C-alpha positions as CSV (number, residue, x, y, z in Angstrom):
1,X,-30.2,5.4,92.1
2,X,-27.1,7.3,91.0
3,X,-26.5,10.7,92.4
4,X,-26.3,12.5,89.0
5,X,-29.6,11.2,87.8
6,X,-32.9,13.0,88.3
7,X,-36.3,11.6,89.0
8,X,-37.8,12.3,85.6
9,X,-39.9,9.5,84.2
10,X,-40.0,8.7,80.4
11,X,-42.8,6.6,79.1
12,X,-42.8,4.5,75.9
13,X,-44.6,7.1,73.8
14,X,-42.0,9.8,74.6
15,X,-39.1,7.4,73.7
16,X,-40.7,6.5,70.4
17,X,-41.3,10.2,69.5
18,X,-37.7,11.1,70.3
19,X,-36.4,8.3,68.1
20,X,-38.7,9.3,65.3
21,X,-37.4,12.9,65.5
22,X,-33.9,11.6,65.4
23,X,-34.5,9.4,62.3
24,X,-35.7,12.4,60.3
25,X,-32.2,13.8,60.3
26,X,-30.5,11.8,57.5
27,X,-27.4,14.0,57.1
28,X,-26.1,13.4,60.7
29,X,-26.9,9.9,61.6
30,X,-24.0,9.3,63.9
31,X,-24.5,12.6,65.9
32,X,-28.2,11.9,66.2
33,X,-27.4,8.4,67.6
34,X,-25.2,9.9,70.2
35,X,-27.8,12.5,71.2
36,X,-30.5,9.8,71.5
37,X,-28.4,7.7,73.8
38,X,-27.8,10.6,76.1
39,X,-31.5,11.5,76.2
40,X,-32.6,7.9,77.0
41,X,-29.9,7.5,79.7
42,X,-30.7,10.9,81.2
43,X,-34.5,10.5,81.4
44,X,-34.9,6.9,82.1
45,X,-33.0,6.1,85.3
46,X,-35.4,8.0,87.5
47,X,-38.5,5.9,86.8
48,X,-37.6,2.4,85.7
49,X,-35.1,-0.3,86.1
50,X,-31.8,-0.5,84.3
51,X,-32.8,-3.5,82.1
52,X,-35.8,-1.6,80.6
53,X,-33.6,1.4,79.9
54,X,-31.0,-0.7,78.1
55,X,-33.6,-2.4,76.1
56,X,-35.1,1.0,75.0
57,X,-31.6,2.3,74.3
58,X,-31.0,-0.7,72.0
59,X,-34.3,-0.1,70.3
60,X,-33.4,3.5,69.6
61,X,-30.0,2.5,68.4
62,X,-31.5,-0.1,66.1
63,X,-34.0,2.4,64.8
64,X,-31.3,5.0,64.1
65,X,-29.1,2.5,62.3
66,X,-31.9,1.1,60.2
67,X,-32.9,4.7,59.3
68,X,-29.3,5.5,58.2
69,X,-29.1,2.3,56.2
70,X,-32.5,3.0,54.5
71,X,-31.3,6.5,53.7
72,X,-28.1,5.2,52.1
73,X,-30.0,2.6,50.1
74,X,-32.4,5.3,48.9
75,X,-29.5,7.5,47.9
76,X,-27.8,4.7,46.0
77,X,-31.1,3.8,44.3
78,X,-31.4,7.4,43.3
79,X,-27.9,7.5,41.9
80,X,-28.5,4.3,40.1
81,X,-31.7,5.6,38.7
82,X,-30.0,8.8,37.5
83,X,-27.3,6.7,35.7
84,X,-29.9,4.4,34.1
85,X,-31.9,7.4,33.0
86,X,-28.7,9.0,31.6
87,X,-27.9,5.8,29.7
88,X,-31.4,5.8,28.3
89,X,-31.1,9.4,27.2
90,X,-27.6,9.0,25.7
91,X,-27.7,7.7,22.1
92,X,-26.0,4.4,21.5
93,X,-24.3,2.6,18.6
94,X,-26.5,0.2,16.7
95,X,-23.9,-2.5,16.9
96,X,-20.3,-3.2,18.1
97,X,-19.1,-3.4,14.4
98,X,-20.4,0.2,13.8
99,X,-18.5,1.5,16.8
100,X,-15.2,-0.3,15.8
101,X,-15.6,1.1,12.3
102,X,-16.1,4.6,13.7
103,X,-13.0,4.4,15.8
104,X,-11.0,2.9,12.9
105,X,-12.3,5.6,10.5
106,X,-11.3,8.3,13.0
107,X,-7.8,7.0,13.7
108,X,-6.9,5.9,10.2
109,X,-6.4,8.8,7.9
110,X,-3.8,10.9,6.1
111,X,-1.4,10.2,8.9
112,X,-1.3,6.5,7.9
113,X,-1.6,6.8,4.2
114,X,0.5,9.9,3.6
115,X,2.8,10.8,6.6
116,X,3.8,7.3,7.8
117,X,5.3,6.2,4.4
118,X,7.3,9.4,4.2
119,X,8.6,9.0,7.8
120,X,9.4,5.3,7.1
121,X,11.4,6.2,4.0
122,X,13.1,9.2,5.7
123,X,14.2,7.2,8.8
124,X,15.6,4.1,7.2
125,X,12.7,1.9,6.2
126,X,12.5,-1.1,8.5
127,X,14.6,0.7,11.1
128,X,11.6,3.1,11.7
129,X,9.1,0.3,12.1
130,X,10.9,-1.1,15.2
131,X,10.7,2.1,17.4
132,X,7.3,2.9,16.1
133,X,5.9,-0.5,17.1
134,X,7.6,-0.3,20.5
135,X,6.2,3.1,21.3
136,X,2.8,2.1,20.0
137,X,2.7,-0.8,22.6
138,X,4.3,1.2,25.5
139,X,2.6,4.6,24.9
140,X,-0.1,4.5,22.2
141,X,-2.2,1.6,23.4
142,X,-2.3,2.6,27.1
143,X,-3.3,6.2,26.3
144,X,-5.8,5.1,23.7
145,X,-7.4,2.7,26.3
146,X,-7.4,5.6,28.9
147,X,-9.4,7.8,26.5
148,X,-11.8,4.9,25.7
149,X,-12.4,4.1,29.4
150,X,-12.9,7.8,30.4
151,X,-15.5,8.4,27.7
152,X,-17.3,5.1,28.3
153,X,-17.5,5.6,32.0
154,X,-18.5,9.2,32.2
155,X,-20.5,9.0,28.9
156,X,-19.9,12.6,27.8
157,X,-17.9,14.3,25.1
158,X,-14.5,15.8,25.5
159,X,-15.7,19.1,27.0
160,X,-18.1,17.3,29.4
161,X,-15.5,14.8,30.5
162,X,-13.0,17.4,31.5
163,X,-15.7,19.5,33.3
164,X,-16.7,16.3,35.1
165,X,-13.2,15.7,36.3
166,X,-12.7,19.3,37.4
167,X,-14.4,22.5,36.2
168,X,-11.0,24.2,36.1
169,X,-9.9,21.7,33.4
170,X,-12.8,22.4,31.1
171,X,-10.6,24.5,28.9
172,X,-8.7,21.4,27.8
173,X,-12.0,20.1,26.3
174,X,-12.6,23.3,24.4
175,X,-9.0,23.3,23.2
176,X,-9.3,19.8,21.8
177,X,-12.5,20.8,20.0
178,X,-10.7,23.8,18.5
179,X,-7.9,21.6,17.3
180,X,-10.5,19.2,15.7
181,X,-12.0,22.2,13.9
182,X,-8.7,23.3,12.5
183,X,-7.9,19.7,11.4
184,X,-11.4,19.5,9.7
185,X,-10.6,22.7,7.8
186,X,-7.5,21.4,6.0
187,X,-8.9,17.8,5.7
188,X,-11.9,19.1,3.8
189,X,-9.6,21.1,1.5
190,X,-7.8,17.8,0.7
191,X,-11.1,16.1,0.1
192,X,-12.0,18.9,-2.3
193,X,-8.8,18.2,-4.2
194,X,-9.7,14.6,-4.4
195,X,-13.2,15.5,-5.7
196,X,-11.7,17.8,-8.3
197,X,-9.3,15.1,-9.6
198,X,-12.1,12.5,-9.5
199,X,-14.3,14.8,-11.7
200,X,-11.5,15.4,-14.1
201,X,-10.5,11.7,-14.5
202,X,-13.5,11.0,-16.8
203,X,-11.5,12.1,-19.8
204,X,-9.4,10.3,-22.3
205,X,-6.5,11.1,-22.3
206,X,-6.2,12.4,-18.8
207,X,-5.6,16.2,-18.7
208,X,-2.3,15.7,-16.8
209,X,-1.1,13.0,-19.1
210,X,1.2,15.3,-21.1
211,X,2.3,18.9,-21.2
212,X,0.1,21.3,-23.0
213,X,1.1,22.6,-26.4
214,X,1.3,26.3,-27.3
215,X,0.4,27.2,-30.8
216,X,1.2,30.4,-32.6
217,X,1.2,31.5,-36.2
218,X,4.6,30.0,-37.1
219,X,5.1,26.9,-34.8
220,X,3.8,24.7,-32.1
221,X,5.9,24.1,-29.0
222,X,5.5,22.6,-25.5
223,X,4.8,24.9,-22.5
224,X,8.4,25.7,-21.3
225,X,7.4,25.7,-17.6
226,X,5.9,22.2,-18.0
227,X,8.9,20.9,-19.9
228,X,11.2,21.9,-17.1
229,X,9.1,20.1,-14.4
230,X,6.5,17.5,-15.4
231,X,3.0,17.2,-16.8
232,X,1.5,16.2,-13.4
233,X,3.3,19.0,-11.5
234,X,2.3,21.6,-14.1
235,X,-1.4,20.5,-14.0
236,X,-1.4,20.6,-10.2
237,X,-0.1,24.1,-9.8
238,X,-1.4,25.8,-12.9
239,X,-4.7,24.1,-13.6
240,X,-6.0,22.6,-10.3
241,X,-4.7,25.2,-7.8
242,X,-4.3,28.0,-10.4
243,X,-1.6,29.4,-8.1
244,X,0.0,32.8,-8.6
245,X,3.7,33.3,-8.8
246,X,4.0,34.7,-5.3
247,X,1.8,35.4,-2.3
248,X,1.9,39.1,-3.0
249,X,0.2,38.7,-6.3
250,X,-3.6,38.4,-6.2
251,X,-5.6,36.1,-8.4
252,X,-9.3,35.5,-9.3
253,X,-11.5,33.1,-7.4
254,X,-10.9,29.5,-8.4
255,X,-14.6,28.7,-8.7
256,X,-14.0,25.0,-9.7
257,X,-12.1,24.3,-6.5
258,X,-14.6,26.4,-4.5
259,X,-17.4,24.2,-5.7
260,X,-15.5,21.1,-4.7
261,X,-14.8,22.5,-1.3
262,X,-18.5,23.3,-0.9
263,X,-19.4,19.7,-1.9
264,X,-16.9,18.4,0.7
265,X,-18.5,20.3,3.5
266,X,-21.9,19.4,2.3
267,X,-21.0,15.7,2.5
268,X,-19.7,16.1,6.0
269,X,-22.8,18.0,7.2
270,X,-25.1,15.3,5.7
271,X,-23.1,12.6,7.5
272,X,-23.3,14.4,10.8
273,X,-26.7,16.0,10.7
274,X,-28.4,13.3,12.9
275,X,-25.4,12.4,15.1
276,X,-24.4,8.8,15.3
277,X,-27.6,7.7,13.8
278,X,-26.5,9.1,10.5
279,X,-22.7,9.0,10.8
280,X,-22.8,5.4,12.0
281,X,-24.3,4.2,8.8
282,X,-21.8,6.3,6.8
283,X,-19.0,4.4,8.6
284,X,-19.7,1.2,6.7
285,X,-18.6,3.0,3.5
286,X,-16.1,5.6,4.7
287,X,-14.1,3.1,6.8
288,X,-14.2,0.1,4.5
289,X,-13.9,1.7,1.1
290,X,-10.3,3.0,1.7
291,X,-9.2,-0.6,2.3
292,X,-10.7,-1.7,-1.0
293,X,-8.8,1.1,-2.7
294,X,-5.5,0.3,-0.9
295,X,-5.7,-3.4,-1.8
296,X,-6.4,-2.5,-5.5
297,X,-3.5,-0.2,-5.5
298,X,-1.3,-2.8,-3.9
299,X,-2.2,-5.4,-6.4
300,X,-1.5,-3.0,-9.3
301,X,1.7,-1.8,-7.7
302,X,3.0,-5.3,-7.3
303,X,2.5,-5.9,-11.0
304,X,4.9,-3.0,-11.9
305,X,8.5,-3.7,-12.8
306,X,10.8,-3.1,-9.9
307,X,8.1,-3.0,-7.2
308,X,9.9,-5.7,-5.2
309,X,13.0,-3.5,-5.1
310,X,11.0,-0.9,-3.3
311,X,9.5,-3.4,-0.8
312,X,12.9,-4.9,-0.2
313,X,14.2,-1.4,0.5
314,X,11.3,-0.8,3.0
315,X,12.0,-3.9,5.1
316,X,15.8,-3.6,5.1
317,X,16.6,-1.9,8.4
318,X,19.4,0.6,8.7
319,X,20.4,0.0,12.3
320,X,22.7,3.0,12.5
321,X,19.7,5.2,11.9
322,X,17.6,3.5,14.5
323,X,20.0,4.6,17.2
324,X,19.4,8.3,16.5
325,X,17.1,10.1,19.0
326,X,15.3,11.9,16.1
327,X,13.9,8.6,14.8
328,X,12.3,7.8,18.2
329,X,11.0,11.3,18.5
330,X,9.3,11.2,15.1
331,X,8.0,7.7,15.9
332,X,6.4,9.0,19.1
333,X,4.9,12.0,17.3
334,X,3.4,9.7,14.6
335,X,1.8,7.4,17.3
336,X,-0.1,10.4,18.7
337,X,-0.9,11.7,15.2
338,X,-2.1,8.3,13.9
339,X,-4.3,7.2,16.8
340,X,-5.8,10.7,17.2
341,X,-4.8,11.0,20.9
342,X,-5.8,14.2,22.6
343,X,-8.2,15.3,19.8
344,X,-11.3,14.3,21.8
345,X,-12.8,12.2,19.0
346,X,-11.9,8.9,20.8
347,X,-13.6,10.1,24.0
348,X,-16.7,11.2,22.1
349,X,-17.1,7.9,20.2
350,X,-16.6,5.8,23.2
351,X,-19.2,7.8,25.2
352,X,-22.0,6.2,23.2
353,X,-21.0,2.8,24.5
354,X,-22.5,1.0,27.5
355,X,-20.5,1.0,30.6
356,X,-19.9,-2.7,30.6
357,X,-18.3,-2.7,27.1
358,X,-14.9,-4.4,26.9
359,X,-12.8,-1.4,26.1
360,X,-9.5,-3.3,26.7
361,X,-10.2,-5.4,23.6
362,X,-11.3,-2.3,21.7
363,X,-8.1,-0.4,22.4
364,X,-5.8,-3.3,21.3
365,X,-7.9,-4.1,18.2
366,X,-8.2,-0.6,16.9
367,X,-4.5,0.2,17.6
368,X,-3.3,-2.9,15.7
369,X,-5.7,-2.2,12.8
370,X,-4.2,1.3,12.7
371,X,-0.7,-0.1,12.6
372,X,-1.4,-2.7,9.9
373,X,-3.1,0.0,7.8
374,X,0.0,2.1,8.0
375,X,2.1,-0.9,6.9
376,X,-0.3,-1.6,4.0
377,X,-0.2,2.0,2.8
378,X,3.6,2.0,3.0
379,X,3.8,-1.2,1.0
380,X,1.8,0.5,-1.8
381,X,4.0,3.6,-1.7
382,X,7.3,1.7,-1.6
383,X,6.2,-0.6,-4.5
384,X,5.5,2.5,-6.6
385,X,8.7,4.1,-5.5
386,X,10.6,0.9,-6.6
387,X,8.9,1.1,-10.0
388,X,9.8,4.8,-10.3
389,X,13.4,4.1,-9.1
390,X,13.8,1.6,-11.9
391,X,12.5,4.1,-14.5
392,X,15.0,6.7,-13.3
393,X,17.8,4.2,-13.1
394,X,17.0,3.1,-16.7
395,X,17.3,6.7,-17.8
396,X,20.6,7.1,-16.0
397,X,22.0,3.9,-17.6
398,X,20.9,5.2,-21.1
399,X,22.5,8.6,-20.6
400,X,25.8,7.3,-19.2
401,X,26.0,4.6,-21.8
402,X,26.1,7.3,-24.4
403,X,28.9,9.0,-22.5
404,X,30.9,5.7,-22.5
405,X,30.3,5.3,-26.2
406,X,31.6,8.8,-26.8
407,X,34.7,8.2,-24.7
408,X,35.6,4.8,-26.3
409,X,39.0,4.9,-28.0
410,X,40.1,8.2,-26.3
411,X,39.8,7.9,-22.5
412,X,38.3,4.4,-22.3
413,X,39.7,1.4,-24.0
414,X,37.5,-1.1,-25.9
415,X,39.0,-3.9,-23.8
416,X,37.3,-2.6,-20.7
417,X,33.9,-3.4,-22.0
418,X,32.9,-7.0,-21.5
419,X,32.3,-8.7,-24.9
420,X,28.8,-10.0,-24.1
421,X,27.5,-6.5,-23.6
422,X,25.7,-4.9,-26.5
423,X,26.1,-1.1,-26.1
424,X,22.8,-0.5,-28.0
425,X,20.8,-2.3,-25.3
426,X,22.5,-2.1,-21.9
427,X,20.6,-3.4,-18.9
428,X,21.2,-2.2,-15.3
429,X,23.3,-5.3,-14.6
430,X,25.4,-4.8,-17.7
431,X,26.0,-1.2,-16.8
432,X,27.1,-2.2,-13.3
433,X,29.7,-4.6,-14.8
434,X,31.0,-1.9,-17.2
435,X,31.3,0.8,-14.6
436,X,33.0,-1.6,-12.1
437,X,35.5,-2.6,-14.8
438,X,36.2,1.0,-15.8
439,X,36.5,2.1,-12.2
440,X,39.0,-0.6,-11.4
441,X,41.3,0.4,-14.2
442,X,40.8,4.1,-14.2
443,X,40.8,4.4,-10.4
444,X,42.5,7.8,-10.2
445,X,41.0,9.3,-13.4
446,X,37.4,7.9,-12.9
447,X,35.9,11.1,-11.4
448,X,37.0,13.1,-14.4
449,X,35.0,10.9,-16.7
450,X,31.7,12.2,-15.3
451,X,30.1,8.8,-15.1
452,X,27.4,8.0,-12.5
453,X,26.9,4.8,-10.6
454,X,23.2,4.5,-11.5
455,X,22.1,2.5,-8.5
456,X,18.5,1.7,-7.7
457,X,19.3,2.0,-4.0
458,X,20.5,5.6,-4.6
459,X,17.4,6.4,-6.5
460,X,15.3,5.1,-3.6
461,X,17.3,7.1,-1.1
462,X,16.7,10.4,-3.0
463,X,13.1,10.4,-1.7
464,X,11.7,11.9,-4.9
465,X,8.3,13.5,-4.5
466,X,8.4,13.4,-0.7
467,X,8.8,17.1,-0.1
468,X,5.0,17.6,-0.1
469,X,4.6,15.0,2.6
470,X,7.4,16.6,4.6
471,X,5.7,20.0,4.5
472,X,2.4,18.4,5.6
473,X,4.0,16.6,8.4
474,X,5.8,19.6,9.8
């Protein structure tokens, strides 16, 4: 018998009771195991042989290990049960198509239909598409996938996700919700404008078709302000918005636009009143109908004279512009703006998915649908711009042809005009030949003639009507 052992006997009942006490402590399994080993070694050597003590020690060790394993399994089962219960309590999309339409409806908006065509025209047409696509693949899709994965895994909204990651980051979630609220404010104002124009379009002729006439006792004349601008511009500022001359001047309540704004907010509330159960069904219309309208617009625009000139201008890259840092910066901004990154909506929509959903596929699919929607809307805009450029170019040709007729015999010789050209009906190609011939002979005196080149390309580069989109984008 060892010298440091004492003659204290430990029967089987005492060993079993000690092991049971140790197994009750689930939070310190390893410490309990060490203590049980010391107790058995200390009490057993005095009354039995070493083999029996080793066997009892192994029994205690096995009991402690099995108790720890059982406790871990129970803890895992509890966590799994909580996750399953959370999944059952969390509403879910009725179908995968409904979810994809929701993400497409959230990401595709004015940024695609309004801002993207403006930036594409501003930054060199096709030269802007290249950096945008590169940044979409390198930055947009990875971040979009990250938001999808976070929302799908944690299954909470933007505020809940950031609180789950760290309570100190909860303010980011509140900030994203505040940004969404501000966006909803001006988006609903734009919807109210659309509703107003829709209600006014059931007239023949349209109220913005021509300038209004002012009648007095002696004569009838066109509104001077409308004559200086255009019928559509006058109707927008004076009839639709009923805008005052300056911000310091007050005006009465525009009750027609107020009713349209109330109708817009009512539509949004009815769509969101039951959560995804009501908004999911609205997605079938709100996400698909814009594509029907865009395709109709595209078909109509392609039938206009000069539409192909605009599309050709769109896909003709100006490589020197693509090398500017400003183009890449605006392309990166548009990627975030178009996909809705950082707004919290992507996280909220993906949180209603099951955890085993393939969000890799969703991120790539929605991103490319977003890109092709931007290209589709840009095709429509550039086709209309080509038509408008041809109209403006025809006016320029007519006006400058009159100048040439007035200068014939004095400053311009009749021999400079090709014989096949009829000055009463001059096409854009005929005018180009005339102006080239005159410029070649009157090289030094040509600027004094006051003749314009009248190029469709120059008309497209003027970006007429894009200042509104510029203000919106900034």
